[in-house]
C-alpha positions in Angstrom: 0.0 0.0 0.0 1.0 3.6 -0.5 2.4 5.8 2.2 -0.8 7.5 3.6 1.3 10.4 5.1 2.7 11.6 1.8 0.3 10.5 -0.8 -3.5 10.7 -1.2 -5.2 7.7 0.4 -6.0 4.9 -2.1 -9.8 5.2 -1.4 -9.8 8.9 -2.4 -7.7 8.2 -5.5 -10.2 5.5 -6.5 -13.1 7.8 -5.8 -11.6 10.5 -8.0 -11.0 7.9 -10.7 -14.7 6.7 -10.5 -15.9 10.3 -10.8 -13.6 10.8 -13.8 -15.0 7.7 -15.5 -18.5 9.0 -14.8 -17.7 12.3 -16.5 -16.2 10.5 -19.5 -19.2 8.1 -19.7 -21.6 11.0 -19.5 -19.9 12.8 -22.4 -19.9 9.6 -24.5 -23.6 9.1 -23.8 -23.2 5.8 -21.9 -25.9 4.1 -19.8 -27.2 6.6 -17.1 -27.5 3.8 -14.6 -23.8 3.0 -15.0 -22.9 6.7 -14.5 -25.1 6.9 -11.4 -23.5 3.8 -10.0 -20.0 5.2 -10.5 -20.9 8.4 -8.8 -22.6 6.6 -6.0 -19.6 4.3 -5.5 -17.2 7.3 -5.4 -19.4 9.1 -2.8 -19.6 6.0 -0.7 -15.8 5.4 -0.8 -15.3 9.0 0.5 -17.8 8.4 3.2 -16.3 5.1 4.2 -12.8 6.7 4.3 -14.0 9.4 6.6 -15.8 6.8 8.8 -12.7 4.6 9.1 -10.6 7.6 10.1 -13.1 8.4 12.8 -13.1 4.8 14.0 -9.3 4.8 14.2 -9.4 8.0 16.3 -12.1 6.5 18.6 -10.0 3.3 19.0 -7.0 5.4 19.9 -9.0 7.4 22.4 -10.3 4.2 24.0 -6.8 3.1 24.8 -6.3 6.2 27.0 -6.6 6.1 30.8 -10.1 6.5 32.3 -11.0 9.7 34.1 -9.2 10.2 37.3 -6.3 7.9 36.4 -2.9 8.3 34.7 -0.8 5.8 32.8 2.2 4.4 34.7 4.8 1.9 33.6 3.9 -1.7 34.3 7.5 -2.5 35.4 9.6 -0.5 37.8 12.5 0.4 35.5 15.9 0.2 37.1 14.5 1.3 40.5 17.2 -0.5 42.5 20.0 1.0 40.3 18.4 4.5 40.7 18.4 4.1 44.5 22.1 3.0 44.4 23.0 6.2 42.4 20.8 8.5 44.5 22.1 7.2 47.8 25.8 6.6 48.2 26.6 4.6 50.2 23.5 2.4 49.9 22.3 1.6 53.4 19.8 -0.9 54.6 17.3 1.9 55.1 17.6 3.0 51.5 17.1 -0.5 50.3 13.9 -0.8 52.4 12.7 2.4 50.7 13.3 0.9 47.3 11.4 -2.2 48.3 8.5 -0.2 49.7 8.3 1.8 46.4 8.2 -1.4 44.4 5.4 -2.7 46.6 3.5 0.6 46.2 3.8 0.4 42.5 2.4 -3.2 42.5 -0.5 -2.1 44.7 -1.3 0.8 42.3 -1.3 -1.5 39.3 -3.5 -4.0 41.1 -6.0 -1.2 42.0 -6.0 0.3 38.5 -9.1 -0.5 36.4 -8.5 -2.8 33.4 -8.5 -1.3 29.9 -11.8 -1.4 28.1 -12.4 -4.3 25.9 -12.1 -3.6 22.2 -15.1 -4.2 20.1 -14.5 -6.4 17.0 -13.8 -4.2 14.0 -13.6 -6.9 11.4 -16.1 -6.2 8.6 -18.4 -9.0 7.4 -19.8 -9.5 3.9 -21.8 -12.6 4.7 -25.1 -10.6 4.3 -24.0 -9.9 0.7 -22.8 -13.4 -0.2 -23.7 -16.2 2.3 -21.2 -18.9 3.2 -23.3 -21.4 1.4 -23.3 -19.4 -1.8 -19.6 -18.9 -1.4 -18.9 -22.6 -1.1 -21.1 -23.4 -4.0 -19.5 -20.8 -6.3 -16.0 -22.0 -5.5 -16.8 -25.7 -5.6 -14.2 -27.6 -7.8 -11.8 -24.7 -7.9 -8.2 -24.6 -6.7 -6.9 -21.2 -5.6 -4.4 -22.7 -3.1 -6.4 -21.3 -0.2 -9.9 -21.6 1.3 -10.1 -17.9 2.1 -12.7 -17.5 -0.6 -14.3 -14.3 0.8 -10.9 -12.6 1.0 -10.3 -13.6 -2.6 -13.6 -12.1 -3.7 -12.8 -8.9 -1.8 -9.4 -8.5 -3.5 -10.9 -9.3 -6.9 -13.6 -6.7 -6.5 -11.0 -4.1 -5.5 -9.1 -4.9 -8.7 -12.2 -4.7 -10.8 -13.1 -1.3 -9.3 -9.6 -0.1 -10.3 -10.1 -1.7 -13.8 -7.3 -4.2 -13.2 -7.3 -7.6 -14.8 -8.6 -10.6 -12.9 -8.3 -14.3 -13.8 -11.0 -16.0 -15.8 -12.2 -18.3 -13.0 -12.6 -15.6 -10.3 -14.2 -13.3 -12.9 -16.8 -16.0 -13.7 -17.5 -16.5 -10.0 -18.1 -12.8 -9.5 -20.5 -12.8 -12.5 -22.3 -15.9 -11.2 -22.7 -14.3 -7.7 -24.1 -11.1 -9.3 -21.2 -9.0 -8.1 -20.1 -7.7 -11.6 -21.8 -7.3 -14.9 -20.9 -8.5 -18.4 -18.6 -5.5 -18.8 -16.7 -6.4 -15.6 -17.9 -3.4 -13.7 -19.3 -3.9 -10.1 -23.1 -4.1 -9.9 -25.1 -2.8 -6.9 -24.4 -6.1 -5.0 -20.8 -5.9 -5.9 -20.5 -2.3 -4.8 -21.9 -3.3 -1.4 -19.2 -6.0 -1.0 -16.6 -3.6 -2.4 -17.3 -1.1 0.5 -16.7 -3.9 3.0 -13.5 -5.1 1.1 -12.1 -1.5 1.3 -12.9 -1.3 5.0 -11.3 -4.6 5.6 -8.1 -3.5 3.8 -8.0 -0.2 5.8 -8.4 -2.1 9.1 -5.5 -4.4 8.2 -3.3 -1.3 7.9 -0.4 -0.7 5.4 
């Protein structure tokens, strides 16, 4: 994936490309339904991108300490060595202070509330294509993996970018009603495409 800090995010690039295709198709007098789908997909990609950025910010915020608490190191780093440097010579009393501090740190960690559980963020496209439909469509094929849903997601992303896909996966996408005869995603395919994009963004670069 591209460096999101220096280049435009891939989702926005794809949205711009879809809008460009819509403008070209409109000038050439293509099917208005196709033009509307391209514009709808571009708008949805932009919306999904904004939503994912918001989800990432929320996830980061959830990892912060609850109100009334501050983050502290789990381990007491070099506490004994610090005491040796701070108190020369090191006496039995100083060593007891170090032990007391270590016990106090353990007590604070024990009293601190646990971090909030993360909600699962993995998108699911089973409402678009069921597992039964997936197994039936891929029956008798050999892609070297059983991750059929992931294969479909990647293939749809390629089709949206107008990249070439193999014959078998293309026929499967047509059979499942995800793409049309021209290879462009249909309404059902666009719905799965949104989930595929979200899945890729959640996996990170």
